[in-house]
C-alpha positions as CSV (number, residue, x, y, z in Angstrom):
1,M,-14.1,70.5,-45.9
2,S,-15.6,69.9,-42.5
3,S,-19.4,70.1,-42.2
4,R,-21.0,73.1,-40.6
5,F,-23.7,71.0,-39.0
6,L,-23.3,67.7,-37.0
7,T,-25.8,65.0,-36.4
8,L,-26.5,63.8,-32.8
9,A,-24.5,60.7,-33.7
10,D,-21.5,62.9,-34.5
11,V,-22.0,64.7,-31.1
12,T,-22.0,61.4,-29.3
13,E,-18.8,60.4,-30.9
14,V,-17.0,63.7,-30.2
15,L,-18.1,63.9,-26.6
16,N,-18.0,60.1,-26.0
17,I,-21.5,60.1,-24.6
18,S,-24.6,58.0,-25.2
19,A,-27.3,59.0,-27.7
20,P,-29.8,59.7,-24.9
21,Q,-27.3,62.0,-23.2
22,A,-26.8,64.0,-26.4
23,Y,-30.6,64.2,-26.9
24,A,-31.0,65.5,-23.4
25,L,-28.3,68.2,-24.0
26,V,-30.1,69.5,-27.0
27,R,-33.7,69.2,-25.6
28,S,-32.6,71.1,-22.5
29,G,-31.0,73.8,-24.5
30,E,-27.7,73.3,-22.9
31,L,-26.3,72.5,-26.4
32,P,-28.0,74.7,-28.9
33,A,-29.4,72.8,-31.9
34,I,-31.9,73.1,-34.7
35,Q,-34.4,70.6,-36.1
36,I,-34.6,70.3,-39.9
37,G,-36.4,68.2,-42.5
38,G,-39.7,66.5,-42.5
39,R,-38.6,64.2,-39.8
40,L,-37.3,67.1,-37.6
41,Q,-33.8,65.6,-37.2
42,W,-31.5,67.5,-34.8
43,R,-28.4,69.2,-36.1
44,V,-25.7,70.9,-34.0
45,E,-23.6,73.6,-35.5
46,S,-19.9,72.7,-35.1
47,T,-19.1,76.1,-33.6
48,E,-21.9,75.6,-31.0
49,L,-20.4,72.2,-30.0
50,E,-17.0,73.9,-29.6
51,K,-18.6,76.7,-27.4
52,Y,-20.2,74.0,-25.3
53,I,-16.9,72.2,-24.8
54,Q,-15.2,75.5,-23.8
55,R,-18.1,76.2,-21.3
56,M,-17.6,72.7,-19.8
57,Y,-13.9,73.4,-19.4
58,E,-14.6,76.7,-17.7
59,Q,-17.2,75.2,-15.4
60,T,-14.8,72.4,-14.5
61,R,-12.0,74.9,-13.7
62,A,-14.3,76.9,-11.6
63,R,-15.5,73.9,-9.6
64,I,-12.0,72.6,-9.1
65,S,-10.7,76.0,-7.9
66,S,-13.8,76.5,-5.6
67,D,-13.5,73.2,-3.8
68,G,-9.7,73.3,-3.5
69,S,-9.2,70.0,-5.2
70,T,-6.8,69.4,-8.1
71,I,-6.9,67.3,-11.2
72,D,-4.5,64.9,-9.5
73,D,-7.0,64.6,-6.6
74,A,-9.8,63.6,-8.9
75,A,-7.6,61.0,-10.6
76,G,-6.8,59.4,-7.3
77,D,-3.1,60.1,-7.4
């Protein structure tokens, strides 16, 4: 059974980003998260992470279509 909540370490692994980048995403509210426990550790609901990823895909598609470039252009092909 997969976990409902992910740690920031899990988020960094899924997104392949650094710990400070993951922390900045949750602190800014861009990636919704909660703080739990006596040490107020961050937890991200797995569905929220999936929603965030989908938003990033949508933003990327919108940016690519608005500036006329293609994925191949970005890759340098």
